[in-house]
N, C-alpha and C positions, 0 to 999 in steps of 0.2 A: 401665591401672590405676596409681594413684599411690600413693607411700608418704609417711609422715610421720616425721620424725626425733625422737628422744628430747627434745632441747631445745625443739623447737616444741610438743609435747604438753605437756611440762612447764610451758612459759610459759602455754599455753592454760588449764590447770588452775589455775595460780597466779592468773591474771587473771579467772577465772570464765567463760571463753570457753564458749558452748553447745557441747557435744560429747557424744556417747554413745560410751563405751569399751566394746568387746565382746570378751570374753575367751572363746575357743573351745577352751581347753585341757581335757584330762581333769579331773575334779573332784579327783583326788588331787594333781594338780600345783598347782592353784588354792588348795587348803587350806593349803599352806605359805606362799605370797606371792602377792599380786595388787595390782593398781592400785587404790587406794581409789576407791569410787563406781562401779566398773565393774560391768557386768551379765555374767552368765555363761550360756552355752549350751554343754553338752558336746557338741560337734559335731565334735570333731577327728577321729574315726575316719571318719565320714561323708564329711568334706571330703578326708581323705586318699585315700578311695576314689572321689573325684570324683562323689559323689552330688550331682545338681542340686538335690535337694529338702531339703539338709542344713539349710538356714536359712529354708526356705519359710514356716514358721509363725511366725517371730519378727517381732513388730512393734516399730517404732521411732518415736520423735517425729518429727513432720514438720518438714522444713526445717533438720535439725540433722545435721551430718556424724558419720559413725560411723568410729571407728577400731578396727580389727580387730587382735587380739592373740593370739599364740601364743608358744611358747618362744623360737624363733630367727627369727621373721619370715617363714617360708616358706608354711606352711599357712595363715596369716592372709591371704596373697595371694590364695589360692583363695576364701576367705570375702569378701574385698573384691570379687572379680570377680562372684560371685553376687549380691551387693547391688547392685552397679552395674547388672547386668542387670534388676534390679528398678526402676531409676531412682533408687536412693539414693546420695548421695554418700558414697563409702567410701574410706578410706585404710588401708593396712597400716602397722602400726608396724615401722619399719626396725630389724632386730635383735631384735625381740620383748622378751620379759621379761628375757632375758640382758642386752640393752642397757639396759633400764629400771633396771637395778641402779644406774646412774650419776645417775638423776634425784634432784633434791632440791628441799627448800623450807625455809623459815625461820619461826622464831617468837621473839618477844622474851620474856624471862623477866624478871618483876618482883622486884627485891630490895628488900624493905621498908626504909625509913629508910637508904637508901644512895644515893650519887651514881653508883654503878657501873651499867653497861649490859652485859647478858648476851644474846647472840643465840645461839640453839639452831639450828644447821645440820644439817638431817636428810635422809639418804639415804632417800627415801620407800619404795623397794622392798627395799633392803638393811637397813633399820632402823638403820644407824650413826648415832650423834649425836655431833657435834663441837661447839665452842663458841667464839665470839669473846666476849672479856671486856675491857672498857675503862672507864677512868676518865680524863676529859680527852681528850687526842688520842693516848694510848698504848694499844696493844691486845696481848693475848695470845691464842693460838689453842691449844686443847686437843684432842687426838686428830684431827688432820686426816686426813679419809678421802676428800675429794675432790680434784679437780684443784687445785693452788695458786692458779689464775687465779680460781676461785670465791671463795676468802677475800680475795685482793687487791682484786677487785671490790667485794665487800661492805664491806671496810675503807675503800675509797676513797669509796664512797657516804655513809659516816658520817663522813667527815673524820678517819680513824684511821690511824696508822702502826703496823703490826705489828712490835713489838719483841722478843717472845718467842714460841716454839713449843714446846709441851710435849706428851708422851705420858703416859698414865697407866700403860702397860705395853706389852710387845711383843705386838702383836696377831696372832691366829691366823686370824681370819674375813675380814680385808680388808687390803689393801696400805696401809701408812701412807704419807701424803705429806708427813709432817712435815720430814723432811731436805730434800726438794725445796722446800717452802714457805720453810723458813729460808733456804736458798740464794737463792731469787727474791727474797725480801723483805729480805735483809740482817739478819734476826732472829737472836737467840741461840737455839740449839737445846738444850733441856733434857730428859733422860730419867732416870727412876729409876735409882739407882746399881745396876749389875749388870755382869756380865762377858760378856754375850751379844752385843752389837753389835760390829761391826767398823769403825765410823766415829767420827769426833770428835764429841763432845757434852759439855755440862756436866752432870755427875752431881748428881742431887737426893737428898738424904738425909732421913730422918725429922726433922721439925721445922724444916727449911730454909724460909725465907720469901722471897717475890718481891714487890717493890713494883710496882704498876701504877697510876700516878697517886697518888691518895690512899688507895688499897685495898690490902690485903695478901693474897697466896695463900700458904697454908701447907701443907707436905706432911705427910701422915699415911700412914706406911707401912701398907699393908693388903694383905699377901700371902695367897695362897690360890688364887685363880684362876691366877696365875702367882707365882713367888717374888718378882719385883720389883714387884708391883702396888702403885700409890700413889694414894691419893686427894687432892684439893686443897681445902682449906677456904678459902672466901672471906670474910674479915672476920668469921669466926664465924656467917655467916648462911646460907651455901649451901655444899654439898659436892658436887664433881665425883667421882663414885665409879668411873668407868671400868666394868669389868665384875665389880667385886667385889659391888656391890648395885645392884638395880634397883628400880623403884617397886612391883613386886609379886613379885620372884623374886631369887635369888641366882646368883652366877657358878658355873659349872663348873669343878671342880678337876682333871679328868682328862685334858685335852689335853696332848699331848707328855709323857705319864708312864705308868709301868707301874701295875698295879692296886695295889701297896703304896705307890707314890708318890702316887697319887690319894687314897688313905685318908689318908696324912699330911697332904696339902695340904687335904683337907677339914676336918681338925682344926684346922689354921692358919686356914682361912677362917672357921671358926666364932669364933675368937678376934679375928679382925679385925672381923668384923661386930659383936661385943660391944663392940669399942672405939668403933666408929661410934655404936652405941646409947647410949653414955655422953654424946653430944653433946645439946644442948637439942632437945626434942621438935619445936620449930618450925623446925629447920634444914631448908632446902629440899634435897631430893636430886635431883641432876642426873646420871643414868646415862649410860653410853657407848653404849647400845643400847636399842632397842625390839624386842619379838618379834613385833610386828604391824605391817603396813604404815602408813605415816604419812600421814594426809590433809593436804590443802592448806587447813587451818583456822586457821592461825596460833596455835593453841593449844599452849603448851609441854608437853612430856612431863615432868612434874615433879610432886612432892608433898612433904609434910612427913615428916620422919622419924618422927614419931608415927603417921602413917598407914601407912607401910611396916611399922612394928613390928606394928600391928594386922592388916595384911593377911597377913603371914607367920605370925602367931599360934603354933600350937604348935610349928611348925618350929624355933623358937628357944629352946624351954623347956630343953633339956638338950644338952650336947654330943654324947654318944652318939646320942641320937635324931636329932640334926641329921645326923651323918655317915651313919648308916644310911639315913636318908631320902633325902638327895640322891644318894647313891651307887646307890640303887635306882632313880633316876629320871633317869639320864644320857641325854640325848637323843642322836641320831645325831651323829657328828662332822661338822663343816662340810666341804664339798667342797674338796679341795686344801690343807687347812690346813697340812700339812708343807711344801708348796712356798711357801705364804704366809709361814710363819714364816721359812724360810730367806731369802727376799727381805728381810723386814723386819730380820733380823739383820744383813744385808749392806748394808742401806740402799739397795736397788735397787728400781726402778719399771719392770719391763718392759712398755713402752708398748703393744706388740703383743699382749700376753697378758692385759692387765687384765680385760677382759670375761670371758674363758675362766676365769681364776683365781677371780674374784669372784662368778660366777654362783650364783644361789640365795639364799635367806633366811639370816640368821645364826642360829646355834644355840648362843649363848653362855649362855643363861639356864636356870636350873632353878627352876619354880615349885613 
């Protein structure tokens, strides 16, 4: 029985290689995160019990390999063996969905009437969104969440030199790769002004501007999700909002906070969002996360500020209603978020623990 690694499956999906991805996890696990386009058969319990008929009634397209998927890549091996016994070419995803957390794809974002190019780099399972922003041959990376080599490879393919690396805030759901990327690329590392991190960086204050070729990236302090949260306005046309504002949701204010602090942060978040809403309705919103798995469709996750305002509707009508509503809808905390925060404050990337720490979907948004 053979296995397939995450990078090979990622490449197959990116290139449109014929493949059937079979998710055999329990339904409640799949509901939170899954591989886009995969089919689901809740056969986990039967396969764990070595029931030879667990997949007997499942039909697959002829002459197309099947990749079986579970949480950690063990029970999926049982599934692959059963399919092989039926004469079906089957591979088990090595490391399962935990390893799939590191898979990624890209989409280019159109910025009207501008020479700038923006590449949205998406962790398809984790939902993290980072960005390569370039004008000419100089580039900046915002919210690096993948191995630095991914960004270096992409930049090289476009003929860009990464000169700046920025974060929108100190992340709680994934390990930031920004410090390591800056070290590998020789770029300047910039973080919103704060006293949380224990490593050298250039502080960004409200109103500070960064020149990237002929375009300008201006910092807008938008606290609430975290005290230092900062959005970046690109030439007045697009706003990188981190975890402050999503295309159909807002950031959560409760992580690393007491109940009283969460309430205070929710009020602060309301005012930050109101500040964003004063921008032109046509401003493109480019968030730091998606709450859903991201398909290999090259379609950027972005919308206009006017559409975000319409989607959030009554949530934004009054400050008190906003605070009451979002505090009543706080989702479960991300796994290992306190350990992740500690690593990000220290600037550490524990290579042997990355998959363990980051496993699972992100839970940063409140709709």
